C-alpha positions in Angstrom: 111.9 75.9 86.4 114.9 78.5 86.4 115.8 77.4 83.1 112.6 76.9 81.4 112.1 80.5 82.4 115.1 81.1 80.4 114.5 79.8 77.1 110.6 80.4 77.2 112.3 84.3 76.9 114.8 83.7 75.5 113.2 84.9 72.0 112.2 88.0 73.5 115.6 88.6 74.7 117.6 88.0 71.5 114.7 90.2 69.6 115.7 92.7 72.2 119.5 91.6 71.0 119.1 92.5 66.8 117.4 96.1 68.0 120.5 96.9 70.4 123.3 95.9 67.2 120.8 98.3 65.1 120.8 101.4 67.3 123.7 101.8 67.0 123.5 102.9 63.0 120.4 104.0 63.9 121.8 106.8 66.6 124.2 107.7 63.9 122.2 110.3 62.1 122.6 114.6 62.3 119.5 115.1 64.4 119.5 117.7 67.8 120.4 115.8 71.2 117.6 118.0 72.3 115.3 117.1 69.9 113.0 113.3 70.3 113.7 111.0 67.1 110.6 110.3 66.7 108.5 113.3 65.7 106.5 111.5 63.8 103.2 110.7 66.7 100.2 110.5 65.1 97.2 112.1 64.7 98.5 114.9 62.0 97.7 117.5 60.8 97.7 116.9 57.4 97.9 119.5 53.9 97.3 118.5 50.4 99.9 120.0 48.0 99.9 123.5 46.9 97.9 124.3 50.0 100.3 127.0 52.5 100.6 127.0 56.3 101.1 130.0 58.6 104.2 128.5 60.2 106.8 126.2 60.4 106.0 122.9 62.3 104.8 119.4 62.1 102.3 117.7 59.6 101.5 114.8 57.3 101.3 116.0 53.0 99.3 114.1 51.3 101.2 114.1 47.9 100.4 113.8 44.4 101.9 111.7 41.2 104.8 113.7 40.3 103.6 114.5 36.4 100.4 116.7 37.8 102.7 118.8 40.3 103.0 121.8 39.4 105.5 123.4 40.7 106.5 126.9 40.9 110.8 126.2 40.1 111.2 123.8 37.8 113.0 121.1 39.4 116.7 119.9 38.7 115.1 116.5 39.2 112.8 114.6 36.2 109.6 113.6 36.3 110.4 110.0 37.9 107.2 108.6 38.6 107.0 108.6 41.7 105.2 111.1 44.7 105.4 114.7 44.8 103.9 118.0 45.9 104.9 121.4 46.6 104.0 123.4 49.6 104.6 126.7 51.5 105.4 128.0 54.9 104.5 131.2 54.8 105.7 133.0 58.0 109.5 131.3 58.6 111.7 133.7 60.8 115.5 133.2 59.8 117.6 130.4 60.8 118.8 127.3 60.0 116.1 124.9 59.9 116.0 121.0 59.8 113.3 119.4 57.0 112.5 115.9 58.7 110.7 113.4 56.5 109.2 109.7 57.1 110.0 108.0 53.6 113.4 108.7 51.3 112.4 112.0 49.2 114.2 114.8 47.8 113.6 118.0 48.8 113.9 121.6 46.9 114.2 124.4 49.2 112.8 127.8 47.7 113.1 131.8 48.3 112.4 134.3 46.0 111.8 132.1 43.3 116.4 131.2 44.3 117.2 127.2 44.9 118.5 127.2 48.7 121.8 125.0 49.5 120.7 122.1 51.3 122.8 119.4 53.0 121.3 115.8 53.5 121.2 112.5 55.4 119.4 109.8 54.7 118.9 106.8 58.2 119.3 103.3 57.4 116.2 101.4 56.1 115.4 99.5 59.3 115.5 102.7 61.9 112.0 104.1 62.9 110.7 107.9 62.2 112.9 110.0 60.3 114.1 108.6 57.6 115.7 112.1 55.7 117.2 114.7 57.0 117.5 118.4 55.2 119.7 121.3 57.0 119.2 124.2 55.7 119.8 128.0 56.2 116.6 130.2 55.5 115.8 134.0 55.5 113.0 135.5 57.1 110.4 135.8 54.2 107.7 132.2 52.3 109.6 129.0 52.1 108.4 126.3 49.6 109.2 123.2 49.6 109.4 121.3 46.3 109.0 117.7 47.0 109.0 114.6 44.7 110.7 111.1 44.5 108.4 109.4 47.5 107.4 105.8 47.1 104.3 107.1 48.7 100.9 109.0 48.6 101.5 110.5 52.0 104.4 111.8 53.2 104.9 112.8 56.9 107.3 116.0 57.4 109.0 118.3 60.3 110.4 122.1 59.4 112.2 122.5 63.1 113.9 125.5 63.9 117.7 124.4 64.4 118.8 126.9 67.7 122.7 127.6 67.7 122.5 126.3 71.4 121.7 123.2 71.0 124.2 120.0 71.1 124.2 118.3 68.2 126.4 113.9 68.1 
């Protein structure tokens, strides 16, 4: 009886072992200990490319073919035949922010018609939740995000302040 129970439970044990084996790679990611990694629980408010938001937060963005996007500042990357968009966050207090995407894509952070320096990190494709993450220092004025290189027409986006007292792993 115990042997039958062990054999019946073997697929679940193996699946858990596989998940545990990939977990260290998924944990090797620049994200604050004070935040949960799965920011993108549905439902999320959805914005269209070209719209503005009053403040930072988590949302879904409907993208357009990159060839149809009018970027306010010419992107450093050319048209790659993928999906992209532009959105502006009107009120962003000065500080360091993390911009996270649910899928692979590139981003340029623009303030006062100038590109800001960003640091990027990527997680393995088998990891759930945040796929790409960017950190950027922002001055207290509107922030425009120019996005491209996405393989899907919808992208979950988080723009979240990194508080200086949070522990990092």
